[in-house]
N, C-alpha and C positions, 0 to 999 in steps of 0.2 A: 354521373361520375361522383364518387365519394371522395372527399378530401382526406389526406393523411393527417391525423390530428394526434398530438401527444397532450393529454389533458393536464391542465394546471391543477395543483392541489394546494389548499390553504397551508401556509407555512406552519400554522399552529399544530398541525397534525404531526410534524416532524420533531418530536420532543425527545427522542432517544439519544444516547451518546453518539458523538461524531464517529464516523468510520474512516479508516485510513487503509489504502492499499499499499502493497509493498513492491517497490521496483527491485526485481530480482536479477536473474541471468540476463546479460546483454553482450553484444559484440558490435564493434565498430562505433560509428558516430551516432550517439543518441542524446537528445536534449529534452529537458523537462521545463515547463513553466508552471509554477505552483499557483500563481495568482496573476490576474491580468496586469497588475502593476509591477510585477517582478520581471527581471531579465531572465532570459532562458539560461539554464545552467546545464553543464555536462552531466550525464547520467551518473549516479552513484548507487552502488548496490546498497540496499536497505533504506533508500530514501523513502520516507512516508509520502504518499500521494493523496492529497485531499480531494474532495469534490471540486470539480471544475478545473482540475489540473490538465494541462495539455502535454502531449508527448509527440516527438518528431524523430524519425529515423532517417539516417543517410542512405545513399543509394546502395550500399552493401552492408546494411546493418540490421540487426534484429534485437528485440527486447521482450522480456517476459514480465508481466505484472500479475502478482498473486493477490486475489481478493480474499476478504476475511472469512467468507463462508467456504473457502476451499477451491473455488474455481480459478481458472487461469486464462488470461487474455494475452495474446502474443501478437506483436506487430512485425511485419516483414519490412523489406527495404522500401525507402521512399514513401513512408506513411506519415499521416497526421491524424491524431485521434484525441478525444477528450473523454474524461470521466464526467459526463454531463450531469448525472444524478447519482448520488452515493449516500443514501440516507437510511436512518433507522427510525421507525415509528415508536411511539410509546408502547405499542403492543408487542414490540420485538421484531415485527416484520421488516425485512430489509428491502429497500427500493433501489434498484440499480439500472442505470441507463448508460451504455457505452456507445460513443459515436465514432465511427470511422469516416473521416472526411475525404481521405484519398489514400490509396495504397492497398495493402493486403493485411488481413488480420485473421487470427484463429481464436476460437473460444471453446473451452471445455469446462462443463459444469453440470451439477445436479442440484436443482433448487430444493430447499427444505421448507416444509410447512407451506405458508402462503407466499413465500418468496417467488418472484417471477422476473428474473433478469431480462432486460430488453436490450437488443443490439440494433443500432440504427446506421444506415448508409444513405447517401443521397437518393431519395425517391422511395424508400421502403424501410421496414423494420421487422424484426422477429422477436418473439417472446418465448422463453423456455418455461414450461410447466413440469418438465421431467428432464432426466439426464440426456445430454446431447453433446456432440462435437460438430462444430460448424466452421466453415471458411467464408470470409467476406472479402469482396474486392470492390474498390471504388475508383473508377477512372473518370476522365473528364466528361464523357458523354454517356456512360452507363455504369450500373452497379450490379453486382452478382452475389448471390448467396447460395452456398452449397451445403447440404446436410450430409456430413460424412457418417454420422451415427446418431440415432435417436429420432425425435419428432419435435418440431417447433411450429409455432403459429405465425404465419406470414401476413403482413398487412401492407398494402399500397393503395394509392388512389383508385386503382383499377380492380383490386381483388383483395379478399381476405380468405385464407385457406390454410389447411394443415400441410406442411412440407414434411415428407417422410424421408427416411434414410435412403440415400442414393439419388435424391432429386436435387436439381439446381434451378433457380429462378433468376431471371435477368430483367432489369427495368431500365428505362431511359428517362431520367428526371425531366428532360425537356418535352417528353411525350407521355404525360402521366396516365393517359388512357390505355397504354399498351404495357404488356408484360409477356415474357416468354418462359414457358415451363419445359424443362428437359428432364428426361428420366435416366439421367446418368450424372456422375461426378467425375470429371476428368482429373487425373492425377497431375499434381504440380511438383516441381523439385523440392519445394520447401515443406511439403506435407510430411516428409520423413522427419524433419527437424521437430515439428510440433508433436508428432507421434512419439518420438524419443523422449521429449520432455514430459509428456503425459505418463510415460512409464516410470520416469524418475520420481515424479510426485505421487504416484499411486501407492496406497496402502503403507504409509510410513509407520514404523514401530512406535514412534513418539506419540502417535495419536491415542495410544492407550493411557497416556499420563497427563495430557494437557487438554484444556477446553478449546483452545484455538485450532483453526484448521488451515493455517498457512505458515510457511517457514519450517514445517516439520521435517521435510527431507534433509535439510541442512543439519538439523540436530542428529539425525541418524548417522550422517556421514562424518560428523566431527566430534563425537563424544559418546558417552555411554550412560545408561540409567543405573543408579545404584540404590538399594533400599537403605533406609535409616529408621531407627526406632521412633524418633520424635518428629521427623519431617515427612515421612512417607518416602516415596520414590523421588529422587532428585537427580539432576543431570550434571555430569562432570565433563567439561570440555577437554579435548586433547590440546594442551597448551604447555608452554615452558613454565618452569617454576617461578619465574619473575612476572608472569602475566598478572594483570590487575583489571577488573571490570571498569568500563567507561574510560579507558585510556587510549585505545586505538580507534580514532574517529573524531567527530567534531559536533558542536551544537549549532543548530540552525533555527532561526526564529520563525515561528508560525503564529499568525495573529490569533488563532483559536486555541493554541496550546501553550505558548511561551517558548522558551528555548527547548528544543527537542533533539535528542541524541540520534545521530546518524552513524551507526557502528561501522568501523572498518573491518571487524571480524566477519567473515563470510556468513557465519551462522548467527550473527548478532541481532536478529529481528525479534524473535519471541523473548529471548533472554533479557533484553534491555527495555522492553515495553510491556511485558506481561508477567512480572514476577520480580523476585529479589535474589541477590547473591549473598552467600554466607561463607565466611572463611573458617574452616574447621581444621584444627590441629591434626596432622597426620594424613589429611585428605586433600587439603588445599581449598580452592574456590569451588563451590557447588551452587547450582541454580535451583531455586525452589519455585515451581510454577504458581501463578496466581489463580485464585478461585473466582476471579472476575474476568469478564470479557471486555472490560473497558480499556481502551488504549491509553497508556501513560507515556508522557514525554521522556521520562527517565527517573527511576526511583533513587535519588541521590540527596545528600546533604550539600549545602553550598557554603563556601567561605568567600568573603569579599574584602579585598585589600585596596590600597590606593591605586595601583595600576594592574592588578591581577585578580583573577578569580580561581577558586579551587573547588573540587567536588570529589565525592567518593560514595560508594554504595551503602545504602541503608540496609539494615538487617531485616530478615523476614519478621513480620509482626510488630516492627518497631514504630511506635507512634511518636515520632521525634519532633521536638520543638527547639528553636535556637537557644533557649536558655540553658539547655543541657548539652553535654558532649555526646555526639553519636556513638553508638555501641562499637562500631568498627572503625572509628576515627584513629588514624595515625598518619604521620607524614608519608610513610611508604604507601599507604592505601589511597592517598589523595593525589589527584592529577591537577596540574596548574596550567594556566594559559594567560596570556596578556588580555586584559579586558578594558574597554573604554565604553563610556555611555553611548547608547544608540547603535552599538555594534549589532549586526544581524547574524553574524557568524563568529563563533568562538572556537579556535583551533589550537590544541595544545602542541602541535607538531613544532619542534624547534625551539620551544620555550626553555631558556636556560636559567632563569632566575628563581629557582625553587627556594622558598624561604626556609631558613634553618629553624626559625621559631615562628611557625604559622599562627599560633594563637596570640602572639605578640604583635603580629603585623596585619592580622585580618580578624573579622568577626563572622560568626555563623549567621546564616540567613536561610529562610525557607525558599527564596527564589532571588534571582538577579533582577535589578531594575529593568523595566520594560523600555525598549527603544521608543523614541518619539514616533507618533503615528501621523505621517504626512496626510494632509487632506486630499492630496491628489490620488491616494490609493482608493478613495471612495469613488472617484470619477473615472478610473481606468477601465477601458473597454478593449475588446478584441474584435477582429472581423467575425461576422456571423458565419458559423459553420454551415456548409451545404447540407450536412446530415441532420441539422437541427440541434438546438441546445436549450432544452427545457425539461421540466419535470414530467414524470409519467405518473399516472394514477395508480395507487397501490391496489393489489389484487383483492377482490371481495369474495374469492372462492372459499368454500367451506369444506 
């Protein structure tokens, strides 16, 4: 009997930029825990999900997570899952391990290059080397994997084999020497939900204009692409005349990023993390996509006052330093919020003390002061997932 092993990889290999998944569509009671030391928080659309984030759904709830390479991971009711490994090598290869500890999940994706996303349930795992749509179930005494479309590589202590479209495999973690292979995929009520979401995310027009592969469908539904002579094709949202970037939402502290914007605009994922805003006379605010795939917490200038902080959008191509006034600075373009040292959340909602003379009451800064780092965050642990919580070896395929 062969043990199910997820190989450890030296941390030095993982030298690429950090990856962040997007918490997208959700219904009902959904909670996220970004770090073992953090409290669980209610789901927020556009919440960046780092490696090792946990997600939990209520008994009548669903959630969709978009990954940066364009795949989608969806959780059904009563589920607990983890983004166990979400790394990028210095070679550019993405290493992804998603663990479903209990409940129901769907995954739709098509790996690029040497990417080979792995999905784990108690007692088994599958790896995708080509496009596939799969359904995973994890119950107390059994786990089941169904291949709705495509081909995946299945591994368990009892077997390693290719699972083809229309096949289902069932394992019992307490009896690792056994597994059951069925030549059918029985329909479930929630299958239609996942299929409908696949159709929404498929072939977005915005894919022609940006490098990123997630959050695209929301751009298609909430704005239009317009050509410019100096900036190329830019995106203009359907907003009111008074709308301003980085105003509807809040800043949340991430240890690896600093204060990171969580947009309240349904479409505000790509626009606030992968490009910059430009205010143009006669046109209004337009978004200029970044030519980099590196996730940014928010491209803004900062103002720090005695009891408040302010911020506003930096212009495309602007290499700003606090000694100078930002190109797009004005009181109207700046959003303000109450700020105190060690705050891990900065929310402008309800703030009424907008300064009449901001430059007399505050100073520009590249970033806000970091909150204190409690030593207890280093010691925080979670219960071990039945599905496993470790890194997988990167693919060596050529």
